[in-house]
C-alpha positions in Angstrom: 36.0 95.1 156.2 37.2 96.4 159.6 38.4 99.8 160.2 41.8 98.7 160.9 41.9 96.9 157.7 40.7 99.8 155.7 43.2 102.2 157.0 45.8 99.7 156.4 44.7 99.4 152.7 44.6 103.2 152.3 48.3 103.5 153.7 49.5 100.9 151.3 47.9 103.0 148.4 49.5 106.1 149.5 52.9 104.5 149.8 52.7 103.2 146.4 51.9 106.6 144.8 55.5 107.7 144.1 56.2 104.4 142.4 53.0 104.5 140.3 53.6 108.2 139.3 57.2 107.3 138.3 55.9 104.5 136.1 53.2 106.7 134.6 56.0 109.3 133.8 58.1 106.6 132.3 55.4 105.4 130.1 55.2 108.8 128.4 59.0 108.7 128.1 60.1 105.2 127.3 63.9 105.8 127.7 63.2 106.3 131.4 61.3 103.2 131.8 64.1 100.7 132.6 65.6 103.1 135.0 62.4 103.6 136.8 61.6 99.9 137.1 65.1 99.5 138.5 64.5 102.2 141.2 61.1 100.7 142.0 62.4 97.0 142.6 65.1 98.5 144.9 62.7 100.5 146.7 64.6 103.6 145.8 63.7 107.3 144.9 65.6 108.3 141.7 67.7 111.3 142.0 69.0 113.1 138.9 72.4 114.6 138.7 75.1 115.7 136.2 78.7 115.3 136.9 80.9 117.9 134.9 84.2 116.5 133.7 85.5 114.4 136.7 85.1 116.7 139.5 82.1 118.9 139.5 78.8 117.5 140.2 75.6 119.8 139.6 71.8 119.3 139.3 70.3 119.2 135.8 68.8 122.3 134.6 66.4 123.0 131.8 67.8 122.8 128.5 68.4 125.8 126.2 66.5 126.6 123.2 69.4 127.9 121.1 70.5 125.8 118.1 74.1 125.1 119.4 73.1 124.3 123.0 69.9 122.8 122.5 70.8 119.5 123.9 73.3 117.9 126.5 74.3 114.5 125.5 75.2 112.5 128.6 76.0 109.0 129.5 74.7 107.0 132.5 77.3 105.5 134.5 77.1 101.7 134.7 75.5 100.7 137.9 75.0 104.3 139.0 72.4 106.9 138.3 75.0 110.0 137.9 75.1 111.1 134.4 78.7 112.1 133.2 79.4 115.1 130.7 82.7 115.6 129.1 83.5 119.3 128.4 86.1 120.9 126.1 89.1 121.9 128.1 89.2 125.8 127.8 90.9 128.7 129.3 89.3 132.1 130.0 90.4 135.3 128.2 90.5 138.8 129.4 87.1 139.7 127.6 84.6 137.3 129.0 85.3 134.6 126.6 86.9 131.2 126.4 89.7 129.8 124.1 89.9 125.9 123.4 93.0 124.4 121.8 91.9 121.0 120.4 94.7 118.3 120.1 93.0 114.9 120.5 91.2 113.3 117.7 87.4 112.8 118.0 84.8 111.3 115.9 82.2 113.7 114.7 79.3 112.3 116.9 81.5 112.5 120.0 82.8 116.0 119.1 79.3 117.4 118.5 77.8 116.1 121.9 80.9 117.4 123.8 80.8 120.9 121.9 77.1 121.3 122.5 77.5 120.4 126.2 80.4 122.8 126.6 78.7 125.8 125.0 75.6 125.3 127.1 78.0 125.2 130.2 79.8 128.3 129.0 76.4 130.0 128.4 75.3 129.4 132.0 78.5 130.9 133.3 77.9 134.1 131.2 80.7 133.7 128.7 80.5 135.5 125.4 83.1 134.8 122.7 84.3 131.2 122.0 87.7 130.8 120.2 88.5 127.3 118.9 91.9 126.6 117.6 91.8 123.7 115.3 95.2 122.2 114.3 95.5 121.0 110.8 95.5 117.4 111.7 91.9 117.9 113.1 90.6 119.7 109.9 88.0 117.0 109.5 86.0 118.8 112.4 85.6 122.0 110.4 82.3 120.9 109.0 81.0 120.2 112.4 82.0 123.5 113.9 80.4 125.5 110.9 77.3 123.6 111.0 77.0 124.4 114.9 77.3 128.2 114.1 81.1 128.8 114.3 82.8 130.9 111.6 86.2 131.3 110.3 88.5 134.2 111.9 91.9 133.3 110.6 94.2 130.8 109.4 97.7 129.9 109.9 100.0 127.2 108.2 99.4 124.8 111.0 96.1 125.8 112.4 92.6 127.3 111.8 90.8 129.6 114.2 87.0 129.4 114.4 84.8 131.6 116.7 81.3 131.7 118.0 79.2 134.4 119.9 77.0 133.0 122.5 74.7 136.1 123.8 71.7 137.4 121.7 73.5 140.4 121.1 75.8 141.9 118.4 79.2 140.2 118.4 82.2 142.2 119.6 84.8 139.7 118.5 87.4 141.7 116.8 88.3 141.1 113.1 91.5 139.4 112.0 94.6 141.5 111.6 93.7 144.3 109.2 97.1 145.5 108.1 100.4 144.2 106.4 103.6 146.0 107.3 106.2 146.7 104.6 109.7 148.5 104.6 111.6 150.3 101.8 115.3 151.1 102.5 117.1 154.1 101.5 120.9 153.2 101.5 123.2 155.9 100.4 127.2 155.7 100.3 129.7 158.5 100.7 129.6 159.1 96.8 125.9 160.0 97.1 125.1 156.8 95.3 121.8 155.0 96.4 121.5 151.1 96.5 118.8 150.1 94.0 117.5 146.7 92.6 115.5 145.4 89.6 113.1 142.7 90.5 112.6 139.5 88.3 108.9 139.0 89.4 106.0 140.8 90.6 104.6 144.3 89.4 108.0 145.5 88.2 109.0 142.4 86.5 110.5 143.2 83.0 109.8 146.9 83.5 113.5 147.9 83.7 112.6 150.3 86.8 115.2 150.6 89.5 113.8 150.9 93.0 114.8 150.7 96.6 115.0 147.3 98.3 111.7 146.5 99.8 110.0 143.7 101.7 107.5 142.5 104.1 108.0 142.6 108.0 107.8 139.1 109.5 105.5 138.3 112.5 107.4 139.3 115.6 110.0 141.2 113.8 110.8 144.9 114.5 110.7 147.4 111.6 114.4 148.3 112.1 115.4 144.7 112.0 113.3 144.0 109.0 114.8 146.9 106.9 118.4 145.6 107.6 117.5 142.0 106.8 115.8 142.9 103.3 118.8 144.8 102.2 121.1 141.9 103.3 118.9 139.4 101.5 118.4 141.2 98.2 121.8 142.7 97.7 124.3 141.1 100.1 125.2 144.5 101.6 125.4 144.9 105.5 123.8 148.0 106.9 122.9 149.8 110.1 119.5 151.2 110.7 119.3 155.0 111.2 115.8 156.4 111.0 112.3 156.1 109.8 111.9 158.8 107.3 108.3 158.7 106.7 105.5 156.1 106.3 102.3 155.6 104.1 99.1 153.8 104.7 97.2 152.4 101.9 94.1 150.0 101.6 92.8 147.0 99.7 96.3 146.1 98.7 96.9 142.6 99.7 94.0 140.0 100.0 91.8 143.0 100.8 94.0 144.1 103.8 95.3 147.7 104.4 99.1 148.3 104.3 101.6 150.3 106.2 104.9 151.0 104.4 107.8 152.5 106.2 110.5 154.4 104.4 113.8 153.6 106.3 117.4 155.3 106.1 120.3 152.9 106.6 123.9 153.4 106.7 126.0 150.9 104.6 128.6 148.8 106.4 129.7 146.9 103.3 129.7 147.8 99.6 130.2 144.5 97.8 126.8 143.6 96.0 125.8 139.8 95.8 122.4 139.7 94.1 119.8 137.2 95.3 118.8 135.6 92.2 115.5 134.3 93.4 113.7 137.5 93.5 116.3 140.1 92.2 117.4 140.5 88.8 120.0 142.9 89.4 121.3 145.4 92.0 123.8 148.3 91.9 125.1 151.6 93.4 123.5 154.3 91.3 123.9 158.2 91.5 120.9 159.7 93.2 120.2 162.0 90.5 120.1 159.3 87.9 117.7 157.2 90.1 115.3 160.2 90.6 115.5 161.0 86.8 113.7 157.5 85.9 110.4 158.2 83.8 108.5 156.0 86.2 109.9 158.0 89.4 108.8 161.2 87.7 105.3 160.2 87.3 104.8 159.0 90.7 103.6 161.7 93.2 104.3 159.2 96.1 108.0 158.8 95.1 108.4 162.5 94.4 107.6 163.1 98.1 109.8 160.2 99.2 112.8 161.5 97.3 112.3 165.0 98.4 112.5 163.8 102.0 115.6 161.8 101.1 117.1 164.9 99.7 116.1 167.2 102.7 117.8 164.5 105.0 120.9 164.5 102.8 121.2 168.3 103.2 120.6 168.3 106.9 117.4 169.7 106.9 115.1 166.8 108.0 114.9 164.6 110.9 113.3 161.2 111.2 112.3 158.8 113.7 114.8 156.8 115.6 114.0 153.4 117.5 114.2 153.8 121.2 114.1 150.5 123.2 111.2 150.7 125.8 109.2 148.6 128.0 105.4 148.8 128.6 102.7 147.5 131.1 101.3 145.2 128.5 104.3 142.9 127.9 107.7 142.0 129.6 109.3 142.0 126.2 111.2 145.2 125.1 109.7 147.1 122.1 110.8 150.1 120.0 109.3 153.6 120.2 110.1 155.6 117.0 110.6 159.3 117.7 112.7 162.4 116.7 115.5 162.0 119.2 117.4 165.1 118.2 114.7 167.5 118.7 113.4 165.8 121.9 117.0 166.0 123.3 117.2 169.6 122.4 113.8 170.3 124.1 114.8 168.6 127.3 117.9 170.3 127.5 116.5 173.8 126.9 
């Protein structure tokens, strides 16, 4: 063989090395073989890219070893080597996390693949907490989320919120709301009679105890508004909110939640009683002394303090907290600051 022929043979072997190497790699990983053969036959060098969503194209990176982001399932576009990965649509929160509001139905396999790819993507971005709001019509995906490491945070009538903590550090995701807010209304007319009710269900059912109208503050409702509403619902009496006389905090009261209870003073605007039969057995205007003399009231240390406060208010020796409409840096919506307006006014004028 001549020297020229020998050099030509060596060059041909060198040019064939990438193809041979690719075939060798594909033989160890059979699912790459078809792609490798196609590139060899076309004389092309394969490149590997991942398209995120429909706009972002990035290079493939090494896969995480964490359970939830151990794999990124991708699809190879027909006639192209670019791999497309669908991510869950998310919005950033103010604490380094993301929130996802699911809406469109997905089968379990597609959802898990998309979820794992999304969490891996968020991990690369340095995100922390993941909040997934799952509407009730997608409740079938709960099991998939729990298996991937998510846990329940809270539930509402039309959705369930699940959360996940990405970093290898203690979670700082805040717990669900810890308190329920209640109101009790002290309503007294000019005859020194107090508006009282008997309940036909709950703890006082069948006890014969007369008590102030009480209730729970609704979500988004102000304390002063709730007190007026509860009096109207239970007794039919219209009233005007005056002051918060006192409040009490207790624990482990309602589904293991804590409780804030505000004793409010209201001025009656009407006096005709129309009892709400669903919750209230009876209602009446009762002399305050008669109300206080009830054995149940006498045995309660809490009610004694409340009644003493009401008596002091009646005698002009006590001032509660009036609602003052204010704004804040955290919301454009007006809210109420409860304060001793009389004392503050006197202090400012001196």
